[in-house]
VEXSE-579033 format. One record per residue (C-alpha): chain; residue number from 1; residue in three letters; x, y, z. Coordinates in pm, whole numbers, plus 50000, padded with zeros to 5 digits. Layout:
# residues N
@kette A | nr NUM | rest ala | east X | north Y | up Z .
...
# end
This chain:
# residues 331
@kette A | nr 1 | rest unk | east 21382 | north 50325 | up 74697 .
@kette A | nr 2 | rest unk | east 21402 | north 49946 | up 74703 .
@kette A | nr 3 | rest unk | east 21106 | north 50014 | up 75017 .
@kette A | nr 4 | rest unk | east 20906 | north 50218 | up 74771 .
@kette A | nr 5 | rest unk | east 20912 | north 49902 | up 74490 .
@kette A | nr 6 | rest unk | east 20831 | north 49613 | up 74774 .
@kette A | nr 7 | rest unk | east 20529 | north 49811 | up 74872 .
@kette A | nr 8 | rest unk | east 20155 | north 49761 | up 74769 .
@kette A | nr 9 | rest unk | east 19953 | north 50041 | up 74814 .
@kette A | nr 10 | rest unk | east 20056 | north 50208 | up 75146 .
@kette A | nr 11 | rest unk | east 20184 | north 49878 | up 75316 .
@kette A | nr 12 | rest unk | east 20495 | north 49629 | up 75272 .
@kette A | nr 13 | rest unk | east 20464 | north 49340 | up 75050 .
@kette A | nr 14 | rest unk | east 20499 | north 49122 | up 75366 .
@kette A | nr 15 | rest unk | east 20190 | north 49313 | up 75552 .
@kette A | nr 16 | rest unk | east 19973 | north 49301 | up 75181 .
@kette A | nr 17 | rest unk | east 20040 | north 48937 | up 75197 .
@kette A | nr 18 | rest unk | east 19927 | north 48895 | up 75572 .
@kette A | nr 19 | rest unk | east 19596 | north 49109 | up 75440 .
@kette A | nr 20 | rest unk | east 19521 | north 48877 | up 75168 .
@kette A | nr 21 | rest unk | east 19575 | north 48576 | up 75393 .
@kette A | nr 22 | rest unk | east 19322 | north 48708 | up 75658 .
@kette A | nr 23 | rest unk | east 19089 | north 48804 | up 75391 .
@kette A | nr 24 | rest unk | east 19078 | north 48495 | up 75224 .
@kette A | nr 25 | rest unk | east 18960 | north 48322 | up 75552 .
@kette A | nr 26 | rest unk | east 18688 | north 48592 | up 75569 .
@kette A | nr 27 | rest unk | east 18585 | north 48538 | up 75239 .
@kette A | nr 28 | rest unk | east 18564 | north 48155 | up 75316 .
@kette A | nr 29 | rest unk | east 18333 | north 48231 | up 75590 .
@kette A | nr 30 | rest unk | east 18127 | north 48437 | up 75373 .
@kette A | nr 31 | rest unk | east 18118 | north 48156 | up 75097 .
@kette A | nr 32 | rest unk | east 17995 | north 47917 | up 75381 .
@kette A | nr 33 | rest unk | east 17743 | north 48160 | up 75494 .
@kette A | nr 34 | rest unk | east 17619 | north 48221 | up 75186 .
@kette A | nr 35 | rest unk | east 17577 | north 47833 | up 75124 .
@kette A | nr 36 | rest unk | east 17404 | north 47846 | up 75414 .
@kette A | nr 37 | rest unk | east 17119 | north 48055 | up 75320 .
@kette A | nr 38 | rest unk | east 17107 | north 47874 | up 74982 .
@kette A | nr 39 | rest unk | east 17089 | north 47548 | up 75128 .
@kette A | nr 40 | rest unk | east 16800 | north 47649 | up 75389 .
@kette A | nr 41 | rest unk | east 16622 | north 47818 | up 75101 .
@kette A | nr 42 | rest unk | east 16634 | north 47501 | up 74920 .
@kette A | nr 43 | rest unk | east 16507 | north 47326 | up 75213 .
@kette A | nr 44 | rest unk | east 16208 | north 47546 | up 75256 .
@kette A | nr 45 | rest unk | east 16145 | north 47564 | up 74871 .
@kette A | nr 46 | rest unk | east 16348 | north 47251 | up 74682 .
@kette A | nr 47 | rest unk | east 16413 | north 47322 | up 74311 .
@kette A | nr 48 | rest unk | east 16146 | north 47149 | up 74086 .
@kette A | nr 49 | rest unk | east 16147 | north 47076 | up 73753 .
@kette A | nr 50 | rest unk | east 15958 | north 47305 | up 73515 .
@kette A | nr 51 | rest unk | east 15584 | north 47239 | up 73507 .
@kette A | nr 52 | rest unk | east 15667 | north 47074 | up 73877 .
@kette A | nr 53 | rest unk | east 15310 | north 47122 | up 74110 .
@kette A | nr 54 | rest unk | east 15397 | north 47359 | up 74421 .
@kette A | nr 55 | rest unk | east 15179 | north 47394 | up 74723 .
@kette A | nr 56 | rest unk | east 14894 | north 47600 | up 74603 .
@kette A | nr 57 | rest unk | east 14880 | north 47816 | up 74974 .
@kette A | nr 58 | rest unk | east 15256 | north 47921 | up 74872 .
@kette A | nr 59 | rest unk | east 15457 | north 47994 | up 74574 .
@kette A | nr 60 | rest unk | east 15809 | north 48007 | up 74554 .
@kette A | nr 61 | rest unk | east 15858 | north 48377 | up 74569 .
@kette A | nr 62 | rest unk | east 15606 | north 48436 | up 74849 .
@kette A | nr 63 | rest unk | east 15845 | north 48168 | up 75044 .
@kette A | nr 64 | rest unk | east 16161 | north 48315 | up 74983 .
@kette A | nr 65 | rest unk | east 16057 | north 48695 | up 75022 .
@kette A | nr 66 | rest unk | east 15934 | north 48572 | up 75363 .
@kette A | nr 67 | rest unk | east 16252 | north 48432 | up 75418 .
@kette A | nr 68 | rest unk | east 16435 | north 48698 | up 75300 .
@kette A | nr 69 | rest unk | east 16268 | north 48965 | up 75524 .
@kette A | nr 70 | rest unk | east 16300 | north 48761 | up 75827 .
@kette A | nr 71 | rest unk | east 16670 | north 48715 | up 75776 .
@kette A | nr 72 | rest unk | east 16714 | north 49092 | up 75666 .
@kette A | nr 73 | rest unk | east 16844 | north 49023 | up 75299 .
@kette A | nr 74 | rest unk | east 16724 | north 49096 | up 74977 .
@kette A | nr 75 | rest unk | east 16478 | north 48860 | up 74781 .
@kette A | nr 76 | rest unk | east 16742 | north 48878 | up 74491 .
@kette A | nr 77 | rest unk | east 17011 | north 48729 | up 74728 .
@kette A | nr 78 | rest unk | east 16822 | north 48479 | up 74894 .
@kette A | nr 79 | rest unk | east 16698 | north 48374 | up 74533 .
@kette A | nr 80 | rest unk | east 17063 | north 48380 | up 74399 .
@kette A | nr 81 | rest unk | east 17206 | north 48171 | up 74708 .
@kette A | nr 82 | rest unk | east 16914 | north 47920 | up 74640 .
@kette A | nr 83 | rest unk | east 16982 | north 47899 | up 74294 .
@kette A | nr 84 | rest unk | east 17394 | north 47840 | up 74367 .
@kette A | nr 85 | rest unk | east 17345 | north 47579 | up 74613 .
@kette A | nr 86 | rest unk | east 17133 | north 47385 | up 74399 .
@kette A | nr 87 | rest unk | east 17395 | north 47384 | up 74118 .
@kette A | nr 88 | rest unk | east 17634 | north 47287 | up 74375 .
@kette A | nr 89 | rest unk | east 17638 | north 46956 | up 74581 .
@kette A | nr 90 | rest unk | east 17835 | north 46987 | up 74924 .
@kette A | nr 91 | rest unk | east 18073 | north 46760 | up 74809 .
@kette A | nr 92 | rest unk | east 18164 | north 46971 | up 74474 .
@kette A | nr 93 | rest unk | east 18214 | north 47289 | up 74660 .
@kette A | nr 94 | rest unk | east 18557 | north 47443 | up 74714 .
@kette A | nr 95 | rest unk | east 18621 | north 47629 | up 75041 .
@kette A | nr 96 | rest unk | east 18899 | north 47815 | up 74846 .
@kette A | nr 97 | rest unk | east 18700 | north 47965 | up 74585 .
@kette A | nr 98 | rest unk | east 18433 | north 48241 | up 74676 .
@kette A | nr 99 | rest unk | east 18086 | north 48234 | up 74649 .
@kette A | nr 100 | rest unk | east 18110 | north 48453 | up 74365 .
@kette A | nr 101 | rest unk | east 18309 | north 48216 | up 74167 .
@kette A | nr 102 | rest unk | east 18065 | north 47951 | up 74247 .
@kette A | nr 103 | rest unk | east 17736 | north 48144 | up 74159 .
@kette A | nr 104 | rest unk | east 17900 | north 48254 | up 73811 .
@kette A | nr 105 | rest unk | east 18045 | north 47916 | up 73716 .
@kette A | nr 106 | rest unk | east 17697 | north 47778 | up 73824 .
@kette A | nr 107 | rest unk | east 17584 | north 47864 | up 73474 .
@kette A | nr 108 | rest unk | east 17790 | north 47602 | up 73296 .
@kette A | nr 109 | rest unk | east 17542 | north 47350 | up 73198 .
@kette A | nr 110 | rest unk | east 17719 | north 47045 | up 73206 .
@kette A | nr 111 | rest unk | east 17717 | north 46894 | up 73566 .
@kette A | nr 112 | rest unk | east 18095 | north 46711 | up 73496 .
@kette A | nr 113 | rest unk | east 18229 | north 47030 | up 73292 .
@kette A | nr 114 | rest unk | east 18099 | north 47259 | up 73594 .
@kette A | nr 115 | rest unk | east 18252 | north 47013 | up 73854 .
@kette A | nr 116 | rest unk | east 18572 | north 47002 | up 73678 .
@kette A | nr 117 | rest unk | east 18629 | north 47365 | up 73577 .
@kette A | nr 118 | rest unk | east 18602 | north 47496 | up 73957 .
@kette A | nr 119 | rest unk | east 18929 | north 47280 | up 74058 .
@kette A | nr 120 | rest unk | east 19104 | north 47386 | up 73721 .
@kette A | nr 121 | rest unk | east 19181 | north 47741 | up 73680 .
@kette A | nr 122 | rest unk | east 19266 | north 47911 | up 73345 .
@kette A | nr 123 | rest unk | east 19621 | north 47835 | up 73217 .
@kette A | nr 124 | rest unk | east 19863 | north 48073 | up 73369 .
@kette A | nr 125 | rest unk | east 19647 | north 48160 | up 73671 .
@kette A | nr 126 | rest unk | east 19683 | north 48003 | up 74039 .
@kette A | nr 127 | rest unk | east 19298 | north 48121 | up 74126 .
@kette A | nr 128 | rest unk | east 18967 | north 48164 | up 73947 .
@kette A | nr 129 | rest unk | east 18904 | north 48582 | up 73944 .
@kette A | nr 130 | rest unk | east 18584 | north 48679 | up 73892 .
@kette A | nr 131 | rest unk | east 18628 | north 48814 | up 73544 .
@kette A | nr 132 | rest unk | east 18821 | north 48490 | up 73452 .
@kette A | nr 133 | rest unk | east 18492 | north 48293 | up 73552 .
@kette A | nr 134 | rest unk | east 18289 | north 48556 | up 73325 .
@kette A | nr 135 | rest unk | east 18487 | north 48450 | up 73057 .
@kette A | nr 136 | rest unk | east 18429 | north 48097 | up 73100 .
@kette A | nr 137 | rest unk | east 18058 | north 48144 | up 73066 .
@kette A | nr 138 | rest unk | east 18041 | north 48385 | up 72818 .
@kette A | nr 139 | rest unk | east 17970 | north 48690 | up 73034 .
@kette A | nr 140 | rest unk | east 18081 | north 49038 | up 72978 .
@kette A | nr 141 | rest unk | east 18366 | north 49113 | up 73202 .
@kette A | nr 142 | rest unk | east 18439 | north 49418 | up 73478 .
@kette A | nr 143 | rest unk | east 18816 | north 49485 | up 73341 .
@kette A | nr 144 | rest unk | east 18807 | north 49432 | up 72966 .
@kette A | nr 145 | rest unk | east 19117 | north 49301 | up 72820 .
@kette A | nr 146 | rest unk | east 19132 | north 49190 | up 72488 .
@kette A | nr 147 | rest unk | east 19001 | north 49389 | up 72188 .
@kette A | nr 148 | rest unk | east 18713 | north 49227 | up 72142 .
@kette A | nr 149 | rest unk | east 18603 | north 49278 | up 72530 .
@kette A | nr 150 | rest unk | east 18695 | north 49632 | up 72537 .
@kette A | nr 151 | rest unk | east 18454 | north 49677 | up 72221 .
@kette A | nr 152 | rest unk | east 18169 | north 49502 | up 72405 .
@kette A | nr 153 | rest unk | east 18228 | north 49735 | up 72709 .
@kette A | nr 154 | rest unk | east 18202 | north 50037 | up 72505 .
@kette A | nr 155 | rest unk | east 17873 | north 49915 | up 72351 .
@kette A | nr 156 | rest unk | east 17768 | north 49890 | up 72729 .
@kette A | nr 157 | rest unk | east 17855 | north 50192 | up 72803 .
@kette A | nr 158 | rest unk | east 17731 | north 50382 | up 72509 .
@kette A | nr 159 | rest unk | east 17385 | north 50211 | up 72607 .
@kette A | nr 160 | rest unk | east 17245 | north 50590 | up 72747 .
@kette A | nr 161 | rest unk | east 17127 | north 50790 | up 72438 .
@kette A | nr 162 | rest unk | east 17347 | north 51103 | up 72513 .
@kette A | nr 163 | rest unk | east 17651 | north 50923 | up 72556 .
@kette A | nr 164 | rest unk | east 17582 | north 50705 | up 72227 .
@kette A | nr 165 | rest unk | east 17552 | north 51043 | up 72025 .
@kette A | nr 166 | rest unk | east 17852 | north 51202 | up 72150 .
@kette A | nr 167 | rest unk | east 18067 | north 50908 | up 72133 .
@kette A | nr 168 | rest unk | east 17936 | north 50841 | up 71764 .
@kette A | nr 169 | rest unk | east 17979 | north 51180 | up 71670 .
@kette A | nr 170 | rest unk | east 18355 | north 51196 | up 71800 .
@kette A | nr 171 | rest unk | east 18427 | north 50859 | up 71637 .
@kette A | nr 172 | rest unk | east 18318 | north 51000 | up 71269 .
@kette A | nr 173 | rest unk | east 18481 | north 51321 | up 71281 .
@kette A | nr 174 | rest unk | east 18799 | north 51104 | up 71264 .
@kette A | nr 175 | rest unk | east 18834 | north 51023 | up 70881 .
@kette A | nr 176 | rest unk | east 19055 | north 50739 | up 70922 .
@kette A | nr 177 | rest unk | east 18802 | north 50567 | up 71164 .
@kette A | nr 178 | rest unk | east 18486 | north 50630 | up 70926 .
@kette A | nr 179 | rest unk | east 18684 | north 50515 | up 70639 .
@kette A | nr 180 | rest unk | east 18745 | north 50171 | up 70833 .
@kette A | nr 181 | rest unk | east 18389 | north 50108 | up 70914 .
@kette A | nr 182 | rest unk | east 18242 | north 49775 | up 70830 .
@kette A | nr 183 | rest unk | east 17889 | north 49732 | up 70673 .
@kette A | nr 184 | rest unk | east 17829 | north 49563 | up 71025 .
@kette A | nr 185 | rest unk | east 17941 | north 49863 | up 71209 .
@kette A | nr 186 | rest unk | east 17747 | north 50100 | up 70949 .
@kette A | nr 187 | rest unk | east 17435 | north 49958 | up 71063 .
@kette A | nr 188 | rest unk | east 17512 | north 50022 | up 71404 .
@kette A | nr 189 | rest unk | east 17566 | north 50374 | up 71337 .
@kette A | nr 190 | rest unk | east 17217 | north 50400 | up 71160 .
@kette A | nr 191 | rest unk | east 17081 | north 50236 | up 71484 .
@kette A | nr 192 | rest unk | east 17254 | north 50477 | up 71714 .
@kette A | nr 193 | rest unk | east 17100 | north 50771 | up 71467 .
@kette A | nr 194 | rest unk | east 16753 | north 50639 | up 71474 .
@kette A | nr 195 | rest unk | east 16715 | north 50598 | up 71852 .
@kette A | nr 196 | rest unk | east 16419 | north 50859 | up 71830 .
@kette A | nr 197 | rest unk | east 16107 | north 50696 | up 71789 .
@kette A | nr 198 | rest unk | east 15980 | north 50911 | up 71525 .
@kette A | nr 199 | rest unk | east 16338 | north 50912 | up 71322 .
@kette A | nr 200 | rest unk | east 16328 | north 50499 | up 71351 .
@kette A | nr 201 | rest unk | east 15952 | north 50483 | up 71218 .
@kette A | nr 202 | rest unk | east 16032 | north 50688 | up 70930 .
@kette A | nr 203 | rest unk | east 16315 | north 50554 | up 70834 .
@kette A | nr 204 | rest unk | east 16180 | north 50164 | up 70896 .
@kette A | nr 205 | rest unk | east 15856 | north 50263 | up 70696 .
@kette A | nr 206 | rest unk | east 16073 | north 50399 | up 70409 .
@kette A | nr 207 | rest unk | east 16303 | north 50087 | up 70405 .
@kette A | nr 208 | rest unk | east 16025 | north 49830 | up 70423 .
@kette A | nr 209 | rest unk | east 15883 | north 49994 | up 70116 .
@kette A | nr 210 | rest unk | east 16137 | north 49803 | up 69921 .
@kette A | nr 211 | rest unk | east 16071 | north 49470 | up 69884 .
@kette A | nr 212 | rest unk | east 16395 | north 49341 | up 69864 .
@kette A | nr 213 | rest unk | east 16475 | north 49505 | up 70209 .
@kette A | nr 214 | rest unk | east 16168 | north 49386 | up 70360 .
@kette A | nr 215 | rest unk | east 16250 | north 49023 | up 70231 .
@kette A | nr 216 | rest unk | east 16590 | north 49023 | up 70404 .
@kette A | nr 217 | rest unk | east 16463 | north 49215 | up 70738 .
@kette A | nr 218 | rest unk | east 16187 | north 48957 | up 70744 .
@kette A | nr 219 | rest unk | east 16448 | north 48646 | up 70759 .
@kette A | nr 220 | rest unk | east 16587 | north 48801 | up 71076 .
@kette A | nr 221 | rest unk | east 16392 | north 48618 | up 71378 .
@kette A | nr 222 | rest unk | east 16416 | north 48907 | up 71611 .
@kette A | nr 223 | rest unk | east 16313 | north 49142 | up 71373 .
@kette A | nr 224 | rest unk | east 16003 | north 48931 | up 71265 .
@kette A | nr 225 | rest unk | east 15920 | north 48881 | up 71622 .
@kette A | nr 226 | rest unk | east 15900 | north 49266 | up 71696 .
@kette A | nr 227 | rest unk | east 15672 | north 49300 | up 71404 .
@kette A | nr 228 | rest unk | east 15454 | north 49031 | up 71548 .
@kette A | nr 229 | rest unk | east 15498 | north 49170 | up 71921 .
@kette A | nr 230 | rest unk | east 15381 | north 49535 | up 71715 .
@kette A | nr 231 | rest unk | east 15093 | north 49385 | up 71597 .
@kette A | nr 232 | rest unk | east 14990 | north 49211 | up 71910 .
@kette A | nr 233 | rest unk | east 15021 | north 49554 | up 72082 .
@kette A | nr 234 | rest unk | east 14763 | north 49736 | up 71813 .
@kette A | nr 235 | rest unk | east 14543 | north 49444 | up 71898 .
@kette A | nr 236 | rest unk | east 14549 | north 49484 | up 72264 .
@kette A | nr 237 | rest unk | east 14491 | north 49884 | up 72242 .
@kette A | nr 238 | rest unk | east 14192 | north 49830 | up 72008 .
@kette A | nr 239 | rest unk | east 14074 | north 49578 | up 72278 .
@kette A | nr 240 | rest unk | east 14120 | north 49819 | up 72546 .
@kette A | nr 241 | rest unk | east 13936 | north 50068 | up 72318 .
@kette A | nr 242 | rest unk | east 13647 | north 49866 | up 72264 .
@kette A | nr 243 | rest unk | east 13612 | north 49761 | up 72636 .
@kette A | nr 244 | rest unk | east 13605 | north 50131 | up 72731 .
@kette A | nr 245 | rest unk | east 13360 | north 50257 | up 72447 .
@kette A | nr 246 | rest unk | east 13142 | north 49948 | up 72331 .
@kette A | nr 247 | rest unk | east 12794 | north 49913 | up 72532 .
@kette A | nr 248 | rest unk | east 12831 | north 49500 | up 72488 .
@kette A | nr 249 | rest unk | east 13200 | north 49483 | up 72632 .
@kette A | nr 250 | rest unk | east 13039 | north 49340 | up 72943 .
@kette A | nr 251 | rest unk | east 12917 | north 49017 | up 72753 .
@kette A | nr 252 | rest unk | east 13215 | north 48937 | up 72601 .
@kette A | nr 253 | rest unk | east 13446 | north 48980 | up 72887 .
@kette A | nr 254 | rest unk | east 13398 | north 48569 | up 72973 .
@kette A | nr 255 | rest unk | east 13532 | north 48511 | up 72631 .
@kette A | nr 256 | rest unk | east 13800 | north 48729 | up 72701 .
@kette A | nr 257 | rest unk | east 13949 | north 48554 | up 72969 .
@kette A | nr 258 | rest unk | east 13933 | north 48210 | up 72766 .
@kette A | nr 259 | rest unk | east 14101 | north 48418 | up 72456 .
@kette A | nr 260 | rest unk | east 14391 | north 48528 | up 72705 .
@kette A | nr 261 | rest unk | east 14431 | north 48168 | up 72818 .
@kette A | nr 262 | rest unk | east 14464 | north 48043 | up 72458 .
@kette A | nr 263 | rest unk | east 14686 | north 48339 | up 72388 .
@kette A | nr 264 | rest unk | east 14948 | north 48265 | up 72669 .
@kette A | nr 265 | rest unk | east 14943 | north 47890 | up 72582 .
@kette A | nr 266 | rest unk | east 14991 | north 47961 | up 72225 .
@kette A | nr 267 | rest unk | east 15266 | north 48195 | up 72314 .
@kette A | nr 268 | rest unk | east 15452 | north 47941 | up 72500 .
@kette A | nr 269 | rest unk | east 15410 | north 47700 | up 72251 .
@kette A | nr 270 | rest unk | east 15528 | north 47928 | up 71989 .
@kette A | nr 271 | rest unk | east 15852 | north 48005 | up 72182 .
@kette A | nr 272 | rest unk | east 15931 | north 47626 | up 72239 .
@kette A | nr 273 | rest unk | east 15890 | north 47560 | up 71867 .
@kette A | nr 274 | rest unk | east 16085 | north 47832 | up 71782 .
@kette A | nr 275 | rest unk | east 16379 | north 47729 | up 72008 .
@kette A | nr 276 | rest unk | east 16308 | north 47389 | up 71863 .
@kette A | nr 277 | rest unk | east 16404 | north 47502 | up 71541 .
@kette A | nr 278 | rest unk | east 16690 | north 47762 | up 71605 .
@kette A | nr 279 | rest unk | east 16895 | north 47559 | up 71864 .
@kette A | nr 280 | rest unk | east 16996 | north 47248 | up 71651 .
@kette A | nr 281 | rest unk | east 17113 | north 47523 | up 71371 .
@kette A | nr 282 | rest unk | east 17394 | north 47625 | up 71635 .
@kette A | nr 283 | rest unk | east 17580 | north 47296 | up 71618 .
@kette A | nr 284 | rest unk | east 17926 | north 47323 | up 71557 .
@kette A | nr 285 | rest unk | east 17890 | north 47722 | up 71551 .
@kette A | nr 286 | rest unk | east 18141 | north 47922 | up 71723 .
@kette A | nr 287 | rest unk | east 17922 | north 48245 | up 71870 .
@kette A | nr 288 | rest unk | east 18146 | north 48591 | up 71919 .
@kette A | nr 289 | rest unk | east 18189 | north 48695 | up 72283 .
@kette A | nr 290 | rest unk | east 17947 | north 48953 | up 72207 .
@kette A | nr 291 | rest unk | east 17674 | north 48732 | up 72051 .
@kette A | nr 292 | rest unk | east 17713 | north 48540 | up 72382 .
@kette A | nr 293 | rest unk | east 17685 | north 48781 | up 72607 .
@kette A | nr 294 | rest unk | east 17344 | north 48916 | up 72390 .
@kette A | nr 295 | rest unk | east 17202 | north 48584 | up 72409 .
@kette A | nr 296 | rest unk | east 17267 | north 48517 | up 72771 .
@kette A | nr 297 | rest unk | east 17099 | north 48847 | up 72851 .
@kette A | nr 298 | rest unk | east 16826 | north 48770 | up 72642 .
@kette A | nr 299 | rest unk | east 16797 | north 48411 | up 72802 .
@kette A | nr 300 | rest unk | east 16816 | north 48560 | up 73148 .
@kette A | nr 301 | rest unk | east 16484 | north 48806 | up 73065 .
@kette A | nr 302 | rest unk | east 16309 | north 48510 | up 72946 .
@kette A | nr 303 | rest unk | east 16394 | north 48322 | up 73257 .
@kette A | nr 304 | rest unk | east 16239 | north 48628 | up 73449 .
@kette A | nr 305 | rest unk | east 15964 | north 48630 | up 73224 .
@kette A | nr 306 | rest unk | east 15874 | north 48278 | up 73285 .
@kette A | nr 307 | rest unk | east 15882 | north 48324 | up 73676 .
@kette A | nr 308 | rest unk | east 15665 | north 48617 | up 73629 .
@kette A | nr 309 | rest unk | east 15395 | north 48412 | up 73429 .
@kette A | nr 310 | rest unk | east 15385 | north 48158 | up 73687 .
@kette A | nr 311 | rest unk | east 15340 | north 48385 | up 73948 .
@kette A | nr 312 | rest unk | east 15047 | north 48543 | up 73762 .
@kette A | nr 313 | rest unk | east 14894 | north 48198 | up 73681 .
@kette A | nr 314 | rest unk | east 14918 | north 48098 | up 74051 .
@kette A | nr 315 | rest unk | east 14814 | north 48382 | up 74212 .
@kette A | nr 316 | rest unk | east 14644 | north 48607 | up 73935 .
@kette A | nr 317 | rest unk | east 14911 | north 48889 | up 74036 .
@kette A | nr 318 | rest unk | east 15044 | north 49037 | up 73738 .
@kette A | nr 319 | rest unk | east 15226 | north 49322 | up 73859 .
@kette A | nr 320 | rest unk | east 15599 | north 49275 | up 73829 .
@kette A | nr 321 | rest unk | east 15871 | north 49411 | up 74082 .
@kette A | nr 322 | rest unk | east 16120 | north 49692 | up 73990 .
@kette A | nr 323 | rest unk | east 16402 | north 49429 | up 73918 .
@kette A | nr 324 | rest unk | east 16177 | north 49239 | up 73643 .
@kette A | nr 325 | rest unk | east 16065 | north 49570 | up 73489 .
@kette A | nr 326 | rest unk | east 16416 | north 49687 | up 73422 .
@kette A | nr 327 | rest unk | east 16583 | north 49343 | up 73296 .
@kette A | nr 328 | rest unk | east 16267 | north 49313 | up 73016 .
@kette A | nr 329 | rest unk | east 16354 | north 49655 | up 72938 .
@kette A | nr 330 | rest unk | east 16705 | north 49558 | up 72889 .
@kette A | nr 331 | rest unk | east 16853 | north 49814 | up 73146 .
# end
């Protein structure tokens, strides 16, 4: 019996410790290799301030895509290595900490906090783990422990419509659960039931006909943004119909190009202005783990969209890769 207690999986405790020591050495080598890739990518394409002018012949993406192809890695791998290397000067890198941990903790904006954090694992922990690093920067963890983390995990798993419908139906069959549903969670249930576009459109139309509901809905920045987006989409479809059907469409195409430029500049200005009004309101406000996760996911989509815009402006190519398309769809 003592031998069974002292075993980890199919090996003894002593053998397990030997394996851990061996693999930690392997991880250190992998970390060094990843930083080397990032450093060389930085040498080819240094990180420039927003708005910095790059060589017109090569965009950052084109350079990194070529490098990735020439060394047999994916573009995202090289891109992430470059970004992580830019966040960790050589003197602040920790050989005993994996590259994954460096990448996650690299999201800490303040340099002093970032460089101090990697040297100080959470209380009661001898080493940083990926989940602890994700908790530090407000990301969703892979192995939820607290009730809030488990709730967040359920929401991520229930993004699929069929899964969400099945889970919601099962939960609402339990009277004691339904009785405890808060107003906020009832809203979420309604959202699940209105995933069908025709049902959602009908419900939204009926609700927005109530002035008090419409007033409260338009006080939400996201709702207001979606309404504006829908209006812009209707304008776009109308313009496409005009270009396809109107005999004078060729004469106004030059003007359209100017309008598209102005629309793009206006959209960027509106985003900056909205952020300037909204972000100061977060002072001294503690967001929940789920709220921080949602904000981080949207910030990632914004970053990806900005990269897409820069590529379109520099090259005239507006096609997006599959990774960006999935990100913008929230997948």
